[in-house]
C-alpha positions, -999 to +999 in steps of 0.1 A: -115+635-077-134+660-100-139+630-130-149+605-104-174+628-090-187+634-123-190+595-130-206+589-096-232+618-101-240+606-136-249+573-124-278+588-104-290+618-124-297+624-159-276+658-162-246+667-141-237+703-138-208+723-120-231+732-093-240+694-086-201+688-086-194+717-060-223+705-038-211+669-039-174+678-031-182+708-007-159+729-029-167+765-040-182+772-072-152+791-085-129+762-075-151+738-093-152+762-126-114+764-127-111+725-125-137+720-152-122+745-174-091+726-170-106+693-177-122+704-207-091+720-222-073+687-216-101+668-233-115+648-206-151+662-204-174+682-225-196+710-213-229+718-232-230+753-242-269+754-236-275+735-204-240+734-188-242+697-185-209+680-180-202+648-201-171+626-195-152+621-230-135+586-234-103+594-218-119+612-189-144+582-183-114+558-185-096+578-156-129+580-136-138+546-138-103+533-127-105+556-095-141+547-089-131+509-092-103+517-068-125+535-044-152+509-043-127+480-038-106+498-011-140+507+008-151+471+009-116+458+018-114+483+048-150+474+058-144+440+057-113+442+082-133+461+105-131+497+098-164+518+102-180+526+068-174+564+071-139+561+078-135+534+054-151+559+027-131+588+037-096+566+039-103+550+005-107+582-011-072+594+000-056+558-006-073+556-042-048+585-055-015+571-042-018+534-040+005+514-066-013+491-093+005+462-077-008+468-043-044+478-054-045+444-077-035+424-046-062+440-024-087+436-053-076+398-056-080+394-018-114+408-016-127+389-048-112+358-031-130+364+001-163+370-016-160+337-034-151+318-002-181+334+014-205+325-014-192+290-012-196+288+025-233+301+023-242+276-003-231+246+018 
């Protein structure tokens, strides 16, 4: 979740710091600091010594993009089947961490197919 949050924040701001992650996730600064330390030690992120800015390293970015893709597709799928947007976001956040690759790819295929069918119908 931390890697995904850093990715999402980096899409909307030039610098992401631990405090930004804490605010976004609703976690305490000490909890985030421990997680950031672990992510740095495992080679997922870099922390600028001067500014405290967080940068995803290639391995961390790959994981973050995978989780973010899952979150986005699952949210869209849940909304398309009638789940309200807030609940869809919350449920997608939980599901994205436990769903198998096979099930996710099937849902992703279904969402993409539905979008193509909607585009085709709109152009007719």
